[in-house]
C-alpha positions in Angstrom: 9.2 -14.2 -21.5 10.0 -16.3 -18.6 12.8 -13.9 -17.6 10.4 -11.1 -17.4 8.4 -12.6 -15.4 10.8 -13.6 -13.5 11.9 -9.9 -12.8 9.0 -8.9 -12.3 7.9 -11.4 -9.5 11.4 -10.9 -7.9 11.8 -6.8 -7.6 8.1 -6.1 -8.7 6.4 -7.8 -6.0 8.3 -6.6 -3.2 8.1 -3.1 -4.5 3.9 -3.4 -4.6 4.0 -4.1 -1.2 6.1 -1.6 0.0 3.8 1.0 -1.9 0.7 -0.4 -0.2 2.4 -0.1 3.1 3.8 3.2 2.8 0.2 4.1 1.7 -1.1 2.4 5.2 1.2 4.2 7.4 1.7 8.3 5.6 4.7 7.6 4.1 6.4 8.3 0.7 4.9 5.9 -1.5 7.4 6.4 -4.5 10.6 6.2 -1.9 9.5 2.9 0.0 8.5 1.3 -3.3 12.1 1.5 -4.9 13.6 1.1 -1.9 11.5 -2.3 -0.9 12.0 -3.3 -5.1 15.8 -3.2 -4.6 16.4 -3.8 -1.0 13.5 -6.2 0.3 14.4 -6.0 3.6 12.9 -2.1 3.9 9.8 -4.4 3.9 10.4 -5.3 7.3 11.9 -2.0 8.1 8.2 -0.5 7.1 6.1 -2.9 8.7 7.7 -2.5 12.3 7.7 1.4 12.0 3.9 1.1 12.5 1.7 4.4 14.4 -1.8 3.8 13.9 -3.3 7.1 12.5 -6.8 6.6 14.3 -5.0 7.1 17.9 -4.9 10.9 18.6 -2.0 11.8 21.4 -3.9 13.7 24.0 -1.9 16.4 25.3 -0.8 16.3 29.0 -3.7 18.1 31.3 -2.9 21.4 32.2 -4.0 22.9 35.6 
C-alpha cells in the first residue's frame, strides 16, 4: 500500500498541478497532465508560458 501512495505522490501530484495550470491557461489539460506527470519539468514550461486571458490586445489604430 505504501508503494501505491508513493507512486501517486510521484506521478499524480505533478499531473494534477499540470491539469490545473493548463485549464487556467486555456491549454489541453489531458496532454499537459500526462506530460507533467511523466516529466515534471513541463510544469515549469507551462508556468512560464502564461498569457493573461483578461488582457485583450488592441489592434493598431487605422486612420
